[in-house]
ROBATI-317503 format. One record per atom (N, C-alpha, C, O): residue in three letters; y, z, x; residue number from 1. Coordinates in steps of 0.2 Angstrom, whole numbers, plus 5000, padded with zeros to 4 digits. Layout:
+-----+------+------+------+-----+
! res !   c2 !   c3 !   c1 !   n !
+-----+------+------+------+-----+
! Ala !    Y !    Z !    X ! NUM !
...
+-----+------+------+------+-----+
This chain:
+-----+------+------+------+-----+
! res !   c2 !   c3 !   c1 !   n !
+-----+------+------+------+-----+
! Unk ! 4913 ! 5058 ! 4900 !   1 !
! Unk ! 4914 ! 5051 ! 4896 !   1 !
! Unk ! 4910 ! 5046 ! 4900 !   1 !
! Unk ! 4912 ! 5044 ! 4906 !   1 !
! Unk ! 4906 ! 5042 ! 4897 !   2 !
! Unk ! 4902 ! 5036 ! 4900 !   2 !
! Unk ! 4907 ! 5030 ! 4900 !   2 !
! Unk ! 4912 ! 5030 ! 4897 !   2 !
! Unk ! 4904 ! 5025 ! 4904 !   3 !
! Unk ! 4909 ! 5020 ! 4905 !   3 !
! Unk ! 4909 ! 5016 ! 4898 !   3 !
! Unk ! 4914 ! 5012 ! 4897 !   3 !
! Unk ! 4904 ! 5016 ! 4894 !   4 !
! Unk ! 4904 ! 5012 ! 4888 !   4 !
! Unk ! 4910 ! 5015 ! 4883 !   4 !
! Unk ! 4913 ! 5011 ! 4880 !   4 !
! Unk ! 4911 ! 5022 ! 4883 !   5 !
! Unk ! 4916 ! 5025 ! 4879 !   5 !
! Unk ! 4923 ! 5023 ! 4882 !   5 !
! Unk ! 4927 ! 5022 ! 4878 !   5 !
! Unk ! 4923 ! 5022 ! 4888 !   6 !
! Unk ! 4930 ! 5021 ! 4891 !   6 !
! Unk ! 4932 ! 5015 ! 4889 !   6 !
! Unk ! 4938 ! 5014 ! 4888 !   6 !
! Unk ! 4928 ! 5009 ! 4889 !   7 !
! Unk ! 4930 ! 5003 ! 4887 !   7 !
! Unk ! 4930 ! 5001 ! 4880 !   7 !
! Unk ! 4931 ! 4995 ! 4878 !   7 !
! Unk ! 4929 ! 5005 ! 4876 !   8 !
! Unk ! 4929 ! 5004 ! 4869 !   8 !
! Unk ! 4936 ! 5003 ! 4866 !   8 !
! Unk ! 4937 ! 5000 ! 4860 !   8 !
! Unk ! 4941 ! 5005 ! 4869 !   9 !
! Unk ! 4948 ! 5004 ! 4868 !   9 !
! Unk ! 4950 ! 4997 ! 4870 !   9 !
! Unk ! 4949 ! 4996 ! 4876 !   9 !
! Unk ! 4953 ! 4993 ! 4867 !  10 !
! Unk ! 4955 ! 4986 ! 4869 !  10 !
! Unk ! 4960 ! 4987 ! 4874 !  10 !
! Unk ! 4961 ! 4984 ! 4879 !  10 !
! Unk ! 4965 ! 4992 ! 4873 !  11 !
! Unk ! 4970 ! 4993 ! 4878 !  11 !
! Unk ! 4968 ! 4995 ! 4885 !  11 !
! Unk ! 4970 ! 4993 ! 4890 !  11 !
! Unk ! 4963 ! 5000 ! 4885 !  12 !
! Unk ! 4960 ! 5001 ! 4892 !  12 !
! Unk ! 4956 ! 4996 ! 4895 !  12 !
! Unk ! 4957 ! 4995 ! 4901 !  12 !
! Unk ! 4953 ! 4991 ! 4891 !  13 !
! Unk ! 4950 ! 4985 ! 4894 !  13 !
! Unk ! 4955 ! 4981 ! 4897 !  13 !
! Unk ! 4954 ! 4978 ! 4902 !  13 !
! Unk ! 4961 ! 4980 ! 4893 !  14 !
! Unk ! 4966 ! 4975 ! 4896 !  14 !
! Unk ! 4969 ! 4977 ! 4902 !  14 !
! Unk ! 4970 ! 4974 ! 4907 !  14 !
! Unk ! 4970 ! 4984 ! 4902 !  15 !
! Unk ! 4973 ! 4987 ! 4908 !  15 !
! Unk ! 4968 ! 4986 ! 4914 !  15 !
! Unk ! 4969 ! 4985 ! 4920 !  15 !
! Unk ! 4961 ! 4988 ! 4913 !  16 !
! Unk ! 4956 ! 4987 ! 4918 !  16 !
! Unk ! 4956 ! 4980 ! 4921 !  16 !
! Unk ! 4955 ! 4979 ! 4927 !  16 !
! Unk ! 4956 ! 4975 ! 4916 !  17 !
! Unk ! 4956 ! 4968 ! 4919 !  17 !
! Unk ! 4962 ! 4967 ! 4923 !  17 !
! Unk ! 4962 ! 4964 ! 4928 !  17 !
! Unk ! 4968 ! 4969 ! 4921 !  18 !
! Unk ! 4974 ! 4968 ! 4925 !  18 !
! Unk ! 4973 ! 4971 ! 4932 !  18 !
! Unk ! 4975 ! 4968 ! 4937 !  18 !
! Unk ! 4971 ! 4977 ! 4932 !  19 !
! Unk ! 4970 ! 4980 ! 4939 !  19 !
! Unk ! 4965 ! 4977 ! 4943 !  19 !
! Unk ! 4965 ! 4976 ! 4949 !  19 !
! Unk ! 4959 ! 4974 ! 4940 !  20 !
! Unk ! 4954 ! 4970 ! 4943 !  20 !
! Unk ! 4957 ! 4964 ! 4946 !  20 !
! Unk ! 4955 ! 4962 ! 4952 !  20 !
! Unk ! 4961 ! 4960 ! 4943 !  21 !
! Unk ! 4964 ! 4954 ! 4945 !  21 !
! Unk ! 4969 ! 4955 ! 4951 !  21 !
! Unk ! 4968 ! 4952 ! 4956 !  21 !
! Unk ! 4973 ! 4961 ! 4950 !  22 !
! Unk ! 4977 ! 4962 ! 4956 !  22 !
! Unk ! 4973 ! 4964 ! 4962 !  22 !
! Unk ! 4975 ! 4963 ! 4968 !  22 !
! Unk ! 4968 ! 4968 ! 4961 !  23 !
! Unk ! 4963 ! 4970 ! 4967 !  23 !
! Unk ! 4960 ! 4964 ! 4970 !  23 !
! Unk ! 4959 ! 4963 ! 4976 !  23 !
! Unk ! 4958 ! 4959 ! 4966 !  24 !
! Unk ! 4955 ! 4953 ! 4969 !  24 !
! Unk ! 4960 ! 4949 ! 4973 !  24 !
! Unk ! 4958 ! 4946 ! 4978 !  24 !
! Unk ! 4966 ! 4949 ! 4970 !  25 !
! Unk ! 4972 ! 4945 ! 4974 !  25 !
! Unk ! 4973 ! 4948 ! 4981 !  25 !
! Unk ! 4973 ! 4945 ! 4986 !  25 !
! Unk ! 4974 ! 4955 ! 4980 !  26 !
! Unk ! 4976 ! 4958 ! 4986 !  26 !
! Unk ! 4970 ! 4958 ! 4992 !  26 !
! Unk ! 4971 ! 4957 ! 4998 !  26 !
! Unk ! 4964 ! 4959 ! 4989 !  27 !
! Unk ! 4958 ! 4958 ! 4994 !  27 !
! Unk ! 4957 ! 4951 ! 4996 !  27 !
! Unk ! 4955 ! 4950 ! 5002 !  27 !
! Unk ! 4958 ! 4946 ! 4993 !  28 !
! Unk ! 4958 ! 4939 ! 4995 !  28 !
! Unk ! 4963 ! 4938 ! 5000 !  28 !
! Unk ! 4961 ! 4935 ! 5005 !  28 !
! Unk ! 4969 ! 4940 ! 4999 !  29 !
! Unk ! 4975 ! 4939 ! 5004 !  29 !
! Unk ! 4973 ! 4943 ! 5011 !  29 !
! Unk ! 4974 ! 4940 ! 5016 !  29 !
! Unk ! 4970 ! 4949 ! 5010 !  30 !
! Unk ! 4969 ! 4954 ! 5016 !  30 !
! Unk ! 4963 ! 4950 ! 5020 !  30 !
! Unk ! 4963 ! 4950 ! 5026 !  30 !
! Unk ! 4957 ! 4948 ! 5016 !  31 !
! Unk ! 4952 ! 4945 ! 5019 !  31 !
! Unk ! 4953 ! 4939 ! 5023 !  31 !
! Unk ! 4951 ! 4938 ! 5028 !  31 !
! Unk ! 4958 ! 4935 ! 5020 !  32 !
! Unk ! 4959 ! 4928 ! 5023 !  32 !
! Unk ! 4964 ! 4930 ! 5029 !  32 !
! Unk ! 4964 ! 4926 ! 5034 !  32 !
! Unk ! 4967 ! 4935 ! 5029 !  33 !
! Unk ! 4971 ! 4937 ! 5035 !  33 !
! Unk ! 4967 ! 4939 ! 5041 !  33 !
! Unk ! 4968 ! 4938 ! 5047 !  33 !
! Unk ! 4962 ! 4944 ! 5039 !  34 !
! Unk ! 4958 ! 4947 ! 5044 !  34 !
! Unk ! 4953 ! 4942 ! 5047 !  34 !
! Unk ! 4952 ! 4942 ! 5053 !  34 !
! Unk ! 4951 ! 4937 ! 5043 !  35 !
! Unk ! 4946 ! 4932 ! 5045 !  35 !
! Unk ! 4950 ! 4925 ! 5048 !  35 !
! Unk ! 4946 ! 4920 ! 5050 !  35 !
! Unk ! 4956 ! 4925 ! 5048 !  36 !
! Unk ! 4960 ! 4920 ! 5050 !  36 !
! Unk ! 4958 ! 4913 ! 5046 !  36 !
! Unk ! 4958 ! 4908 ! 5049 !  36 !
! Unk ! 4957 ! 4914 ! 5040 !  37 !
! Unk ! 4956 ! 4909 ! 5035 !  37 !
! Unk ! 4962 ! 4905 ! 5033 !  37 !
! Unk ! 4962 ! 4899 ! 5031 !  37 !
! Unk ! 4967 ! 4908 ! 5033 !  38 !
! Unk ! 4974 ! 4905 ! 5031 !  38 !
! Unk ! 4979 ! 4908 ! 5035 !  38 !
! Unk ! 4979 ! 4914 ! 5038 !  38 !
! Unk ! 4985 ! 4904 ! 5036 !  39 !
! Unk ! 4991 ! 4907 ! 5039 !  39 !
! Unk ! 4994 ! 4911 ! 5034 !  39 !
! Unk ! 4996 ! 4909 ! 5029 !  39 !
! Unk ! 4995 ! 4918 ! 5036 !  40 !
! Unk ! 4999 ! 4922 ! 5032 !  40 !
! Unk ! 5006 ! 4923 ! 5035 !  40 !
! Unk ! 5007 ! 4926 ! 5041 !  40 !
! Unk ! 5011 ! 4920 ! 5032 !  41 !
! Unk ! 5018 ! 4921 ! 5034 !  41 !
! Unk ! 5023 ! 4921 ! 5028 !  41 !
! Unk ! 5021 ! 4923 ! 5023 !  41 !
! Unk ! 5029 ! 4920 ! 5030 !  42 !
! Unk ! 5034 ! 4920 ! 5025 !  42 !
! Unk ! 5033 ! 4916 ! 5019 !  42 !
! Unk ! 5036 ! 4917 ! 5014 !  42 !
! Unk ! 5029 ! 4910 ! 5019 !  43 !
! Unk ! 5028 ! 4906 ! 5014 !  43 !
! Unk ! 5024 ! 4909 ! 5008 !  43 !
! Unk ! 5024 ! 4907 ! 5002 !  43 !
! Unk ! 5020 ! 4914 ! 5009 !  44 !
! Unk ! 5017 ! 4918 ! 5005 !  44 !
! Unk ! 5021 ! 4923 ! 5001 !  44 !
! Unk ! 5018 ! 4925 ! 4995 !  44 !
! Unk ! 5026 ! 4924 ! 5003 !  45 !
! Unk ! 5031 ! 4930 ! 4999 !  45 !
! Unk ! 5032 ! 4927 ! 4992 !  45 !
! Unk ! 5031 ! 4931 ! 4988 !  45 !
! Unk ! 5035 ! 4921 ! 4991 !  46 !
! Unk ! 5036 ! 4919 ! 4984 !  46 !
! Unk ! 5030 ! 4919 ! 4980 !  46 !
! Unk ! 5031 ! 4921 ! 4974 !  46 !
! Unk ! 5024 ! 4917 ! 4982 !  47 !
! Unk ! 5018 ! 4917 ! 4978 !  47 !
! Unk ! 5017 ! 4924 ! 4976 !  47 !
! Unk ! 5015 ! 4926 ! 4970 !  47 !
! Unk ! 5017 ! 4929 ! 4981 !  48 !
! Unk ! 5015 ! 4936 ! 4980 !  48 !
! Unk ! 5020 ! 4939 ! 4975 !  48 !
! Unk ! 5018 ! 4942 ! 4970 !  48 !
! Unk ! 5027 ! 4938 ! 4976 !  49 !
! Unk ! 5032 ! 4940 ! 4971 !  49 !
! Unk ! 5030 ! 4937 ! 4964 !  49 !
! Unk ! 5031 ! 4941 ! 4959 !  49 !
! Unk ! 5029 ! 4931 ! 4964 !  50 !
! Unk ! 5028 ! 4928 ! 4957 !  50 !
! Unk ! 5022 ! 4931 ! 4954 !  50 !
! Unk ! 5021 ! 4931 ! 4947 !  50 !
! Unk ! 5017 ! 4932 ! 4958 !  51 !
! Unk ! 5011 ! 4935 ! 4955 !  51 !
! Unk ! 5012 ! 4942 ! 4952 !  51 !
! Unk ! 5009 ! 4943 ! 4946 !  51 !
! Unk ! 5015 ! 4946 ! 4956 !  52 !
! Unk ! 5016 ! 4953 ! 4953 !  52 !
! Unk ! 5021 ! 4953 ! 4948 !  52 !
! Unk ! 5021 ! 4958 ! 4944 !  52 !
! Unk ! 5026 ! 4948 ! 4947 !  53 !
! Unk ! 5030 ! 4948 ! 4941 !  53 !
! Unk ! 5026 ! 4946 ! 4935 !  53 !
! Unk ! 5027 ! 4949 ! 4930 !  53 !
! Unk ! 5022 ! 4941 ! 4936 !  54 !
! Unk ! 5017 ! 4939 ! 4931 !  54 !
! Unk ! 5013 ! 4945 ! 4928 !  54 !
! Unk ! 5012 ! 4946 ! 4922 !  54 !
! Unk ! 5010 ! 4949 ! 4933 !  55 !
! Unk ! 5006 ! 4955 ! 4931 !  55 !
! Unk ! 5010 ! 4960 ! 4928 !  55 !
! Unk ! 5008 ! 4964 ! 4923 !  55 !
! Unk ! 5017 ! 4961 ! 4930 !  56 !
! Unk ! 5021 ! 4966 ! 4927 !  56 !
! Unk ! 5022 ! 4964 ! 4920 !  56 !
! Unk ! 5022 ! 4968 ! 4915 !  56 !
! Unk ! 5023 ! 4957 ! 4918 !  57 !
! Unk ! 5024 ! 4955 ! 4911 !  57 !
! Unk ! 5018 ! 4956 ! 4907 !  57 !
! Unk ! 5018 ! 4957 ! 4901 !  57 !
! Unk ! 5012 ! 4955 ! 4911 !  58 !
! Unk ! 5006 ! 4956 ! 4907 !  58 !
! Unk ! 5005 ! 4963 ! 4905 !  58 !
! Unk ! 5003 ! 4964 ! 4899 !  58 !
! Unk ! 5006 ! 4968 ! 4909 !  59 !
! Unk ! 5006 ! 4975 ! 4908 !  59 !
! Unk ! 5011 ! 4977 ! 4902 !  59 !
! Unk ! 5009 ! 4981 ! 4898 !  59 !
! Unk ! 5017 ! 4974 ! 4902 !  60 !
! Unk ! 5022 ! 4975 ! 4897 !  60 !
! Unk ! 5019 ! 4973 ! 4891 !  60 !
! Unk ! 5020 ! 4976 ! 4886 !  60 !
! Unk ! 5017 ! 4967 ! 4891 !  61 !
! Unk ! 5014 ! 4964 ! 4884 !  61 !
! Unk ! 5009 ! 4968 ! 4881 !  61 !
! Unk ! 5008 ! 4969 ! 4875 !  61 !
! Unk ! 5004 ! 4970 ! 4886 !  62 !
! Unk ! 4998 ! 4975 ! 4883 !  62 !
! Unk ! 5001 ! 4981 ! 4880 !  62 !
! Unk ! 4998 ! 4984 ! 4875 !  62 !
! Unk ! 5006 ! 4984 ! 4884 !  63 !
! Unk ! 5009 ! 4990 ! 4881 !  63 !
! Unk ! 5012 ! 4989 ! 4874 !  63 !
! Unk ! 5012 ! 4993 ! 4870 !  63 !
! Unk ! 5016 ! 4983 ! 4874 !  64 !
! Unk ! 5019 ! 4982 ! 4867 !  64 !
! Unk ! 5014 ! 4981 ! 4862 !  64 !
! Unk ! 5016 ! 4983 ! 4856 !  64 !
! Unk ! 5008 ! 4978 ! 4863 !  65 !
! Unk ! 5003 ! 4977 ! 4859 !  65 !
! Unk ! 5001 ! 4983 ! 4856 !  65 !
! Unk ! 4999 ! 4983 ! 4850 !  65 !
! Unk ! 5001 ! 4988 ! 4860 !  66 !
! Unk ! 4999 ! 4995 ! 4857 !  66 !
! Unk ! 5003 ! 4998 ! 4852 !  66 !
! Unk ! 5001 ! 5002 ! 4848 !  66 !
! Unk ! 5010 ! 4996 ! 4853 !  67 !
! Unk ! 5015 ! 4998 ! 4848 !  67 !
! Unk ! 5014 ! 4995 ! 4841 !  67 !
! Unk ! 5017 ! 4998 ! 4836 !  67 !
! Unk ! 5011 ! 4989 ! 4840 !  68 !
! Unk ! 5010 ! 4986 ! 4834 !  68 !
! Unk ! 5006 ! 4990 ! 4829 !  68 !
! Unk ! 5001 ! 4993 ! 4831 !  68 !
! Unk ! 5008 ! 4990 ! 4823 !  69 !
! Unk ! 5004 ! 4994 ! 4818 !  69 !
! Unk ! 4997 ! 4990 ! 4817 !  69 !
! Unk ! 4997 ! 4984 ! 4817 !  69 !
! Unk ! 4992 ! 4994 ! 4816 !  70 !
! Unk ! 4986 ! 4991 ! 4814 !  70 !
! Unk ! 4986 ! 4988 ! 4807 !  70 !
! Unk ! 4989 ! 4991 ! 4803 !  70 !
! Unk ! 4982 ! 4983 ! 4806 !  71 !
! Unk ! 4982 ! 4979 ! 4800 !  71 !
! Unk ! 4976 ! 4980 ! 4797 !  71 !
! Unk ! 4975 ! 4978 ! 4791 !  71 !
+-----+------+------+------+-----+
């Protein structure tokens, strides 16, 4: 299966975008911690929890969209 065939489904595309966004967030936090660009401490916990709650709701809404009948 080629990459073009994999992304022809809207559902797979939305899941891929969600995973990409989470990957960028985690890599950004890790990179800023490794390069000492930002202070990583307990103040970052609410932001991270909120972000992953948002992404959880995103994935739930994408899954619910798949349950809707085609028009």
